[in-house]
C-alpha positions in Angstrom: -33.2 20.8 -1.5 -31.2 21.7 1.6 -27.4 21.9 1.5 -26.7 18.5 3.1 -29.1 16.7 0.7 -27.6 18.6 -2.3 -24.1 17.7 -1.2 -25.0 14.0 -0.9 -26.8 14.0 -4.2 -23.9 15.7 -6.0 -21.5 13.2 -4.4 -23.6 10.3 -5.7 -23.9 11.8 -9.1 -20.1 12.2 -9.2 -19.7 8.5 -8.3 -22.1 7.3 -11.0 -19.6 7.1 -13.8 -17.2 4.9 -11.8 -20.1 2.8 -10.5 -21.4 2.3 -14.0 -17.9 1.6 -15.3 -17.3 -1.1 -12.7 -20.7 -2.7 -13.6 -20.0 -2.4 -17.3 -16.6 -4.0 -16.9 -18.0 -6.9 -14.8 -20.7 -7.4 -17.5 -18.4 -7.0 -20.5 -15.3 -8.9 -19.3 -14.2 -11.9 -21.3 -15.7 -15.2 -20.2 -17.8 -13.4 -17.6 -20.8 -15.7 -18.1 -18.8 -18.9 -18.6 -20.1 -22.0 -16.9 -17.8 -24.2 -14.8 -18.0 -26.9 -17.6 -17.1 -24.3 -20.2 -14.2 -23.0 -18.2 -12.9 -26.5 -17.4 -13.0 -27.3 -21.2 -11.1 -24.1 -22.0 -8.4 -24.6 -19.3 -8.0 -28.4 -19.9 -4.9 -28.3 -22.0 -3.2 -25.8 -19.7 -4.0 -27.7 -16.6 -2.6 -30.9 -18.1 0.5 -29.3 -19.5 2.0 -28.3 -16.1 5.4 -27.2 -17.5 6.2 -24.4 -19.9 9.0 -22.3 -21.2 9.0 -18.5 -20.7 11.2 -16.6 -23.2 12.3 -13.0 -22.5 14.0 -11.8 -25.7 14.3 -8.3 -27.1 16.7 -5.6 -28.1 17.9 -5.5 -24.5 19.9 -8.6 -25.4 22.3 -6.4 -27.3 23.9 -4.6 -24.3 23.6 -8.0 -22.5 23.3 -6.3 -19.1 26.2 -3.9 -19.5 25.9 -0.1 -19.6 28.9 2.1 -19.0 30.5 0.9 -15.7 27.8 -1.5 -14.7 27.2 -5.0 -16.1 24.3 -6.5 -14.0 21.3 -5.2 -15.8 18.6 -7.3 -17.4 15.5 -6.6 -19.6 14.9 -3.5 -17.5 18.3 -1.9 -18.5 16.7 1.0 -20.3 15.0 2.0 -17.0 17.6 0.9 -14.4 20.4 2.6 -16.3 18.1 5.6 -17.3 19.1 5.3 -21.0 17.4 8.1 -23.1 15.0 6.9 -25.8 17.1 8.0 -28.8 20.2 6.3 -27.4 18.4 3.0 -26.5 16.9 2.9 -30.0 20.4 2.8 -31.5 20.7 -0.8 -30.1 18.3 -1.9 -32.9 21.0 -1.3 -35.5 23.1 -4.0 -33.8 20.2 -6.5 -33.2 20.6 -9.1 -35.9 19.9 -12.6 -34.5 21.0 -14.5 -37.5 21.5 -17.7 -35.4 17.8 -17.8 -34.4 16.2 -21.1 -35.3 12.6 -21.4 -34.2 12.5 -25.2 -34.7 15.7 -25.6 -32.5 14.1 -23.5 -29.7 10.9 -25.5 -29.8 12.8 -28.8 -29.8 14.8 -27.6 -26.7 11.5 -27.0 -24.9 10.0 -30.3 -26.0 13.1 -32.2 -25.0 12.8 -30.6 -21.5 9.3 -31.9 -21.2 7.7 -28.4 -21.6 4.3 -28.4 -23.2 4.0 -24.7 -24.0 6.0 -21.6 -24.7 5.2 -18.0 -23.7 7.5 -15.3 -25.4 7.7 -11.6 -25.0 6.0 -10.0 -28.0 6.7 -6.6 -26.5 8.4 -5.9 -23.2 8.5 -2.6 -21.2 11.1 -1.0 -23.5 8.3 -0.8 -26.1 10.2 -2.8 -28.8 7.9 -5.2 -30.6 9.4 -8.7 -31.5 7.0 -9.0 -34.4 6.2 -7.2 -37.7 3.8 -4.4 -36.7 1.9 -2.0 -38.8 1.1 0.0 -35.7 4.7 1.1 -34.9 7.9 0.8 -36.9 9.7 0.3 -33.6 9.8 -3.5 -34.2 12.2 -6.2 -35.2 11.1 -6.4 -38.8 11.3 -2.6 -39.6 14.0 -1.3 -37.1 16.7 -4.0 -37.4 18.8 -5.7 -40.1 17.1 -9.0 -39.3 13.9 -8.2 -41.3 12.1 -11.3 -40.1 9.1 -12.0 -37.7 10.3 -14.6 -35.1 6.8 -15.0 -33.7 5.6 -16.2 -37.1 8.4 -18.7 -37.3 7.8 -19.8 -33.7 4.1 -20.3 -34.4 4.9 -22.6 -37.3 7.5 -24.6 -35.4 5.1 -25.0 -32.4 2.3 -26.1 -34.6 4.6 -28.7 -36.2 5.8 -30.0 -32.8 2.5 -30.0 -31.0 3.5 -27.2 -28.6 1.2 -24.4 -27.5 2.4 -20.9 -28.0 1.5 -17.8 -25.9 2.5 -14.1 -26.1 3.6 -11.8 -23.3 2.6 -8.2 -24.0 3.4 -5.2 -21.8 0.2 -3.2 -22.1 0.9 -0.3 -19.8 4.6 0.2 -19.3 6.2 1.3 -22.5 9.4 3.4 -22.3 9.8 3.6 -26.1 6.6 5.3 -27.1 5.3 8.7 -26.2 2.8 8.5 -23.3 3.6 4.9 -22.3 3.7 4.3 -18.5 6.8 3.9 -16.4 6.3 2.5 -12.9 9.3 4.3 -11.6 8.6 7.5 -13.5 9.9 8.9 -16.8 13.5 9.9 -17.0 13.5 11.3 -20.6 11.2 14.2 -21.5 10.7 12.4 -24.9 8.6 9.8 -23.1 6.0 12.3 -21.7 2.6 12.3 -23.2 -1.0 11.1 -23.0 -1.3 7.6 -21.7 -4.8 7.1 -23.0 -3.6 8.1 -26.5 -0.8 5.6 -26.2 -3.3 2.9 -25.3 -5.5 3.8 -28.3 -2.8 4.2 -30.8 -0.2 1.6 -29.8 -1.2 -1.0 -27.2 -4.7 -1.9 -28.3 -3.9 -2.0 -32.0 -0.8 -4.2 -31.3 -2.8 -6.6 -29.2 -5.2 -6.8 -32.1 -2.2 -7.7 -34.4 -0.9 -10.5 -32.1 -4.3 -11.9 -31.7 -5.1 -12.1 -35.4 -1.8 -12.6 -37.3 -0.6 -16.0 -36.0 -3.3 -18.6 -36.8 -4.4 -20.7 -33.9 -1.9 -18.8 -31.6 -1.6 -17.3 -29.1 -3.1 -19.9 -26.8 -2.1 -17.6 -23.8 -2.0 -13.9 -23.5 0.3 -12.8 -20.7 0.0 -9.2 -19.6 2.3 -7.5 -17.2 2.8 -4.6 -14.7 -0.6 -2.8 -14.9 0.8 0.6 -13.9 -1.9 3.3 -14.3 -4.5 0.9 -15.6 -8.1 1.5 -14.5 -11.3 -0.5 -15.1 -12.0 1.9 -18.1 -8.6 1.4 -19.6 -8.7 -2.4 -19.1 -12.1 -2.5 -20.8 -10.5 -1.1 -24.0 -9.0 -4.6 -24.6 -12.2 -6.6 -23.9 -13.7 -6.5 -27.4 -10.4 -7.9 -28.8 -10.1 -10.6 -26.1 -13.6 -11.7 -26.8 -12.7 -12.5 -30.4 -10.6 -15.4 -29.0 -13.0 -17.3 -26.6 -10.4 -20.1 -26.1 -7.7 -17.7 -25.0 -6.2 -18.1 -21.5 -5.4 -14.7 -19.9 -3.4 -14.0 -16.8 -4.2 -11.7 -14.0 -2.0 -8.7 -14.8 -4.1 -6.6 -17.3 -5.2 -4.4 -14.4 -8.3 -2.4 -13.6 -9.6 -5.2 -11.3 -9.7 -7.8 -14.1 -8.9 -11.1 -12.5 -8.2 -13.1 -15.6 -7.8 -16.9 -15.6 -4.5 -17.4 -13.7 -2.6 -16.2 -10.7 1.1 -15.5 -11.4 3.4 -15.7 -8.5 6.8 -14.5 -9.6 10.1 -16.1 -8.5 8.5 -18.0 -5.7 6.3 -21.0 -5.1 3.4 -20.1 -2.7 3.3 -22.2 0.5 -0.2 -23.4 -0.1 -0.8 -22.7 -3.8 -4.0 -20.8 -4.7 -6.9 -23.0 -3.6 -9.8 -22.5 -6.0 -7.7 -20.7 -8.6 -5.5 -21.8 -11.5 -2.0 -20.5 -11.0 1.5 -20.5 -12.5 4.8 -19.8 -10.9 7.1 -18.0 -13.3 10.8 -18.2 -12.5 14.2 -17.4 -14.0 17.0 -20.0 -14.6 19.5 -17.5 -13.2 19.0 -14.0 -11.7 17.6 -12.2 -14.7 14.8 -12.6 -17.2 16.6 -11.1 -20.2 20.1 -12.1 -21.3 22.8 -10.8 -18.9 26.2 -12.0 -20.0 27.7 -11.6 -16.5 25.0 -13.6 -14.7 26.2 -17.3 -14.6 24.3 -18.1 -11.4 22.3 -20.9 -12.9 19.9 -23.0 -11.0 20.8 -26.7 -11.0 18.7 -29.3 -12.8 18.2 -31.1 -9.4 16.8 -27.9 -7.9 14.5 -27.4 -10.9 13.2 -31.0 -10.8 12.3 -30.6 -7.1 10.6 -27.2 -7.8 8.6 -28.7 -10.6 7.4 -31.5 -8.2 6.6 -28.9 -5.6 4.5 -26.8 -8.0 2.7 -29.9 -9.2 2.1 -31.0 -5.6 0.3 -27.7 -5.0 -1.8 -27.8 -8.1 0.0 -25.2 -10.2 2.0 -24.8 -13.4 5.7 -24.0 -13.7 6.8 -21.5 -16.3 10.6 -21.5 -16.5 12.4 -18.7 -18.2 15.3 -18.5 -20.6 16.9 -15.3 -22.0 18.3 -15.8 -25.5 21.3 -13.8 -26.8 21.2 -11.0 -29.4 22.4 -13.6 -31.9 19.3 -15.6 -31.3 20.7 -18.5 -29.3 19.4 -19.9 -26.0 22.6 -19.9 -23.8 24.3 -23.3 -23.7 24.1 -23.7 -19.9 20.3 -23.3 -20.2 20.1 -26.0 -22.9 22.3 -28.4 -20.8 20.2 -27.9 -17.6 16.9 -28.2 -19.5 18.1 -31.5 -21.1 18.8 -32.9 -17.6 15.3 -32.0 -16.5 14.0 -33.6 -19.7 15.9 -36.8 -18.9 14.1 -37.0 -15.6 10.7 -36.2 -17.2 11.1 -39.0 -19.8 10.9 -41.4 -16.9 8.6 -39.5 -14.5 6.4 -37.3 -16.6 3.3 -39.3 -15.6 3.7 -37.8 -12.1 3.5 -34.3 -13.5 1.3 -34.1 -16.5 -2.4 -34.0 -15.8 -2.0 -34.1 -12.1 -3.7 -32.1 -9.4 -2.4 -31.1 -6.0 -1.8 -33.8 -3.4 -3.8 -33.9 -0.2 -0.8 -33.2 2.1 0.2 -29.8 3.4 3.6 -31.1 4.4 5.7 -34.3 4.0 9.1 -34.5 5.6 10.6 -36.6 2.8 9.2 -34.8 -0.3 6.0 -33.9 -2.2 2.9 -35.7 -3.6 0.8 -35.0 -6.7 -2.4 -36.8 -7.6 -4.6 -38.3 -10.4 -8.0 -39.4 -9.1 -7.2 -42.4 -6.7 -3.5 -42.5 -7.4 -0.9 -40.6 -5.5 2.6 -39.9 -7.0 5.0 -39.7 -4.0 8.0 -37.6 -5.0 10.6 -38.9 -2.5 13.5 -36.4 -2.1 15.0 -37.9 1.1 15.0 -41.7 0.7 14.3 -43.4 4.0 17.5 -44.9 5.4 15.5 -47.6 7.3 13.8 -48.9 4.1 10.3 -47.7 5.2 8.5 -44.7 3.7 5.9 -43.3 6.1 2.8 -41.8 4.4 0.3 -40.0 6.6 -2.8 -41.5 5.0 -5.7 -43.4 6.6 -7.2 -44.8 3.4 -7.1 -48.4 2.3 -4.3 -49.0 -0.2 -4.5 -51.4 -3.1 -1.1 -51.0 -4.7 2.3 -49.3 -4.4 5.1 -49.5 -6.9 8.1 -47.5 -8.1 7.1 -45.5 -11.2 10.2 -46.9 -13.0 9.0 -50.5 -12.2 5.2 -50.3 -12.3 4.8 -54.1 -12.4 6.8 -54.8 -9.3 4.6 -54.3 -6.3 6.0 -52.8 -3.0 4.9 -54.2 0.3 2.6 -52.0 2.3 0.9 -52.1 5.7 -1.2 -49.8 7.8 -0.2 -48.5 11.2 -2.8 -46.2 12.7 -3.2 -43.3 10.3 0.0 -44.2 8.5 0.7 -46.3 5.4 4.1 -47.9 5.6 5.8 -48.7 2.3 8.8 -51.1 2.2 11.2 -49.6 -0.3 14.6 -50.8 -1.8 17.7 -49.8 0.0 18.8 -47.5 -2.8 16.8 -44.7 -4.3 16.1 -45.2 -8.1 16.8 -41.5 -8.5 19.0 -39.5 -6.2 17.0 -36.3 -6.8 13.4 -37.4 -7.0 12.2 -41.0 -6.9 8.5 -41.4 -7.6 6.4 -44.1 -6.0 2.8 -44.6 -7.1 0.2 -45.4 -4.4 -3.4 -46.5 -5.3 -6.0 -45.8 -2.6 -9.7 -46.1 -2.1 -12.2 -43.3 -1.4 -11.4 -39.6 -0.7 -8.0 -39.1 0.9 -8.0 -38.9 4.7 -5.0 -37.1 6.1 -4.1 -35.7 9.5 -5.3 -32.2 10.3 -2.3 -29.7 10.5 -1.5 -29.2 14.2 -2.0 -25.4 14.2 -5.1 -25.3 12.0 -7.9 -23.3 13.7 -6.2 -23.4 17.0 -6.4 -20.6 19.6 -4.2 -17.7 18.8 -3.3 -14.2 20.1 -1.0 -11.4 18.9 0.9 -8.4 20.1 -1.5 -6.1 18.4 -4.1 -6.2 15.6 -5.2 -4.0 12.8 -9.0 -3.8 12.8 -10.4 -6.8 11.0 -7.1 -8.6 10.8 -7.4 -11.0 13.7 -4.6 -13.5 14.8 -6.9 -16.5 14.1 -7.0 -15.4 10.5 -3.4 -16.7 10.2 -4.5 -20.2 11.3 -7.8 -20.6 9.4 -6.4 -22.4 6.3 -7.4 -19.4 4.1 -4.5 -17.4 2.7 -6.9 -14.6 1.6 -7.4 -13.6 5.3 -4.5 -12.4 7.5 -3.3 -11.2 10.8 -1.7 -7.8 10.7 -0.3 -5.7 13.5 -1.5 -2.1 14.1 -0.4 0.6 11.7 2.9 2.2 12.7 4.3 -1.0 14.3 7.3 -2.7 12.7 7.6 -5.6 15.1 5.2 -8.0 17.0 4.3 -11.6 17.6 1.7 -14.2 16.7 1.2 -17.0 19.3 -0.6 -20.3 18.8 -1.6 -22.8 21.5 -1.7 -26.4 20.0 -3.8 -27.6 22.9 -1.3 -30.3 24.0 2.4 -30.9 23.8 3.1 -31.8 20.1 6.2 -32.8 18.2 7.1 -30.0 15.7 10.0 -29.9 13.2 8.8 -27.7 10.4 7.1 -24.3 10.0 6.0 -22.3 7.1 4.2 -19.0 6.8 2.8 -16.8 4.0 2.5 -13.0 4.1 -0.2 -10.6 3.0 0.2 -9.1 -0.5 2.1 -5.8 -0.3 3.9 -3.4 -2.6 7.5 -4.3 -3.4 9.0 -1.6 -1.2 6.9 -2.8 1.8 7.7 -6.5 1.6 10.0 -8.5 3.9 10.2 -9.5 7.6 12.9 -10.8 9.9 11.5 -13.4 12.3 12.2 -16.0 14.9 10.1 -19.1 15.7 10.0 -19.7 19.5 8.4 -22.2 21.8 7.4 -21.7 25.4 9.7 -23.7 27.7 8.4 -23.3 31.2 8.6 -19.5 31.9 10.8 -18.6 29.1 10.7 -18.5 25.3 13.3 -20.5 23.4 14.2 -19.8 19.7 14.3 -22.8 17.5 14.8 -21.2 14.1 15.2 -17.7 12.7 15.3 -16.2 9.2 14.1 -13.4 6.9 11.5 -13.4 4.2 11.4 -11.6 0.8 7.8 -10.7 1.2 6.2 -14.1 0.3 6.8 -16.0 3.6 9.3 -18.7 4.4 9.6 -22.3 5.4 12.2 -24.0 7.7 13.0 -27.5 8.9 14.6 -27.8 12.4 15.3 -30.5 15.0 12.2 -31.9 16.6 10.8 -29.8 19.5 8.0 -31.0 21.8 5.9 -28.1 23.0 2.3 -26.8 23.3 2.7 -23.1 22.7 4.7 -21.6 19.8 5.3 -18.0 18.8 6.3 -16.4 15.5 8.1 -13.2 16.6 8.5 -10.6 13.9 11.7 -8.8 14.8 11.4 -6.2 12.1 9.1 -5.6 9.2 9.3 -3.0 6.3 5.6 -2.5 6.9 3.6 -3.6 9.9 4.0 -7.3 10.9 1.7 -9.7 9.2 1.0 -13.4 8.4 -1.7 -14.6 6.1 -1.2 -18.3 6.9 1.1 -20.2 9.3 1.5 -23.9 9.6 3.4 -26.2 12.0 4.2 -29.9 11.4 5.9 -32.7 13.0 7.5 -35.9 11.6 5.3 -38.6 10.1 
């Protein structure tokens, strides 16, 4: 064999283990050979539930965000304050949540209209919130509490008809030797063999939480797959297969897609077409309890976010961070009660719905059940007429609060005009039901598949990819550029008063762009709106502009400029 052939052969032989591993993972992954009907049956309860409670609770609630001269830490306090393992473990002596009442927690969720709960069984600090035979670094063995809150929650959830899921940090573990740390170890006591950690801690503990709680967990929520590979992810597959009804998120790592996408702290502009997804979000600025953080989201804001998530076909997992005494903070309880009051009247417009057919509505959102639309009206029409861009024949319209009282409708071109009362039934979100015939026929977004050009393009990342209705494709500027522009020609002068764009997925330190939306006015460009994104895009409403050519100018980007999807809309 000549040298070239030998080199190629050796290279192929070296690649064989990884090739076989990828094939093995694809073959052995949970639910790999599941039919669509089987998947639909497994996902049914979750898709219908729509609204859940996330709970981040652990020993980090003892410092409550404060360490030395800083007081704005959260559940990452061990890492962000660089607390040594031995010092952090001393917090367990003060962790005694005697006010914890599982039934009270479940009733708070139920009163809010939440259908499921996901709680941290172990977060990145490595401390288990359940009785574990694998490691004595757990709430039963290492604290004065001597109880298993997951067992008590499981009993309470079963009693109240609420599904229970467990979050488990499979890779990051700062409290066990060899556990990963995405920002690097800061204490030599953490150093060790990661694979040994997986075999001796993570895999056995996942086995415990999958076998010790009866019908639960219904959901297994992995997180931050630092250092996970296909081979390492596959270590969990035999366990996951023992629970064929289990719903698993997309954060195990190693290329395992799981069942659900998990956008964090944002609602994607267009959802995830073809994928189940769930936005997880905090009630304030932290996941774990931080005593100094009182920046609570309002109930009004949360109701509208819930409607937006439903309108895009997703679920909303809203987080609370209980105190070290075992109480959900009073402001959380009060806010959730207000959301629940709205849900008591309007839950039909959330539970069991799918995404609405509209990419944009100037007055609100729309969810759907078969041939019924639920119009979530946030801006009540001052002239008493709600304009719905729908070309279908309509058989009935009514306020959800008064289903027997029919509202007058008429068709005008591709619009359905609904005569509504002078005053909105709900100042935050009034829901109107609209029954229609056939498949929904709605206007095509003005910029969809229109002619586009850009300042520069990375190979394979063309400007038209940002206008093709597919968020998995993108325009990106050439490597090394930090600014640029994307231009779209709408083909004719068009009224526009809203823009949104999504960005390609990037590492945290490479996210974010400052931008301006401009339109061509004769020989010059005029800016209509400007802003900055956090790495997941942005959306803006502005006074109506009539123009044919628009340009999104990226003034600065942490990485090269990029847009995965851009949309422009005008008033109905």
